N, C-alpha and C positions, 0 to 999 in steps of 0.2 A: 863219643863215649856212649856206651849202651845205657839206656834208662833202666833202672831197676824196678820200676813200677809203671803201670799204664798211665797215660795222660788222663788227668781227672778234669772233666768238664761238667759244670753245672748247667742244667736245663730247667728253665722255669716251668712250673705247672700251668697248664692252659685253662684250668678251672672249667673244663667242658665235660659233658656227659653224652656219649663216651669221650674219653680223652683221646687226643690225636698226638700225644707226645711220642708215641712209638714211631711215628713217621719221621720225626726229627732224629731219633736214635738210629733208625735204619739208614737214613741219609748219611750221617756222619760215619757210622760203622761200615758203610760201603767203601770207605777209603781207609779205615783203620779198624779192624774187627776187635782189637784189644782195648778199645777206649773204655775208661771207667766213667760212666755217665751217671751223674747224681741229680735227682729231682730236687728242685728248690721251691719251697713254698712256706706258708705260715704254719703249716702243721709241724708238730714237734719232731716227728720221725724224718722230716725233710730238712731239718736245720743243720746245714753243712756250713762250716766256717769258710768264709771267702779266702782266708789265708791258706786253706788246704786245696784250693782249686788252681788249675792252670789256665782256665778260660771259662767264658760264660756265653750261653746262647739264650737270648730272649725270644720266647715263642709268641705265636698268634693267640687270638681270643677275642673277648668282648671289648667294648669301647673304654677308653680312659675317662674317668670322671672329669667333666669339663671345668669343675672348680679349680683344677690344677693349672689351667691356663686362663683363669679369670672370667669364665663364662658359665656361672651357675645356672643362668637362665636357659641353657641348652639341655639341661638334664633330661627333660621329657622327650628330647629328640635323639637320645643316645640308646644304645642297645647293649645288653649284657654287662653292665658296669658291675665290677666287684671291687668295692672301695678298699678292702683289706689287701687285695692283690696290688692295687695301685701304690698304696703306702709301702708295702713290702718291696716292690720292685724299684721304686724310686730310691729307697735306702740301699738296696742292692747295687744299683747303678753307681751311687755315690761311693760305696766301698770298692767296687770294681775299678773305678777311675783312680781312687786313692792308691790302689795296689798296682796300677798300670797293667791290669789283666787284659788279654785279647778279648774282644767282645764282638759277637755277631747277632744282629737283631732282625727278626722277620715279622712283617705285617704289623700287628699290634705292637710287637717288640720295638720297631723303629719309631712308632708313634709315642710310646711311653718314654723312650730314650729322648726324643725331641723335646717333649714336655719337661722332662727332668732337667734338661739343659736350658730351660727358659723359653722354649718355642711354643707354638700353638698349632691347632689342628683345624682343618675344614671339617665341620661337624657332620655334613652329609653332602657328598659330591653332586648327586643328581639334582638336589634341590637348589644347589648353588650355581647351576648352569654347566657343570662338567658332564662328561659322558658317564653312563652308569657303569661303574667298575665292579659291581657285585659278581658278575660272571653267572654261570660258568662260561669260559671262553678264554681268549687270549688277545693281546694287542702287541704292537711293536714297542720295544724299549729302545729309546734313543740314548746312546752312551757318550759321555764326554771322553774324547780320545786321549785326554791328558790325565784321566783319573785312574786310580787303582782298579776300579771296576772294569776298565777296558782290558786289563790283563786277564780277567776272568771271562769276559764276553768274547774277546778276540775280534770284535767288529763294532762298527758304530751303530749298528741296528741288529736286534735279535728279538725273537718272539718270547714273551713271558705270559704266564697265566694271570688271572685277575680274580680276586675274591675279597673285596673290601668296599666299604661305603664311606670311609673317612680317609684323610690323607694329610700330609704335612702342609702347614700354611707358613707362618713365620718360622724360620729356622732357628734352632737352638744355638747357644754360644759355641763357636768353634766349628760348626758344621758347614759343609758345602754340598749342594745338590749335584749329583754326578750322573743321574739317569732320569729320564722323563718319558711319560706317556705322550701320545700324539696330541692330546688336549692340554698339555702343559702340567699335568699332575706330576709332582715329584715322586719318583719311584725308587731312588737310591740316594744315600748320603754317606759321606766319610769325613774325616778331619780335613779342614781347609788347609791347615799347616801340620804336616805329619812328623816334622823333625822332633825327636824326643817324645813322641806320643805312641801309645800302644796301638795295636791293630784295632780298627773300628770300621765295621761295614754294616749299614742298615738298608734293608731292601723291603719294598712294599708287596712284592709278589711272594709266592710260596715255592721256593726251590725244593723243599723236602717232598713236595707232591710230584716232582719230576726228577727223581734222584739220578736217572741216567742221562739227563740233558747235560750237554757240555758245560753250559753256564752254571748249572747246579753243582756239578762235580768240581768245577774250578773254584767256585765260591767256597765250598767246603775245604778244598785243598789249600787255598790261601789262608783260611782261618787256622787250619790244623798246622800248617807250616809255622805260623807265628806262635801258636801254642807251644810247639816244640822248642822254638827259639827262646820263649819266655822261660821254660823249664831249664834249658841249658844255661842261660845267662844268670839265673838265680841259684844255680847249684842245688836244685831240689831233688836230685837223684837220691833214692833210698829214704825219702822223708816218710 
């Protein structure tokens, strides 16, 4: 059945100056030029009801406030914390999961997702003995061959870019790690049990910065495929 309106996807504001949200828009529209992409933030003009969305993309940005994973003492070792963004996005994630919306999370996005599900973060990789992941540059991604991520990667190893100083530590409820950097840093997560669960993929690298990379296109493709399925199953045409 032909959809009577464009797929509507919410993209979280990255709270950066200048903003890099247009990179995410271009990445998704590289696969579907007709997408209706709505900016989500605490600002009144960006208040879009979750009930009106078909999917959500959590973008990158500054660090999550460490108080949300029980480490207030680490605040002076974090960067770019925007408390109102943390509060807004954690509530957004709760609403998205209640609605079973497909969700894709990138860099800071996978970190706030993990914390919202009860997990924790490595506050600074280099100081904790891991490699320096700030970049610029790339490193190999080791992929679990049994994971959904493998369908996007098409191989057990593929290069990805790197631009972060934090990463997932203790995994949030229901998540499993499906991709790793050579030093063991978790680079991707998805649901450990997918039966009856909405699409969920979280990645630590930035696929939107390499929109023509096969893995980047396939990640966006998997997400949009499930967004379309969500629309069709819930009879949202013409809403």
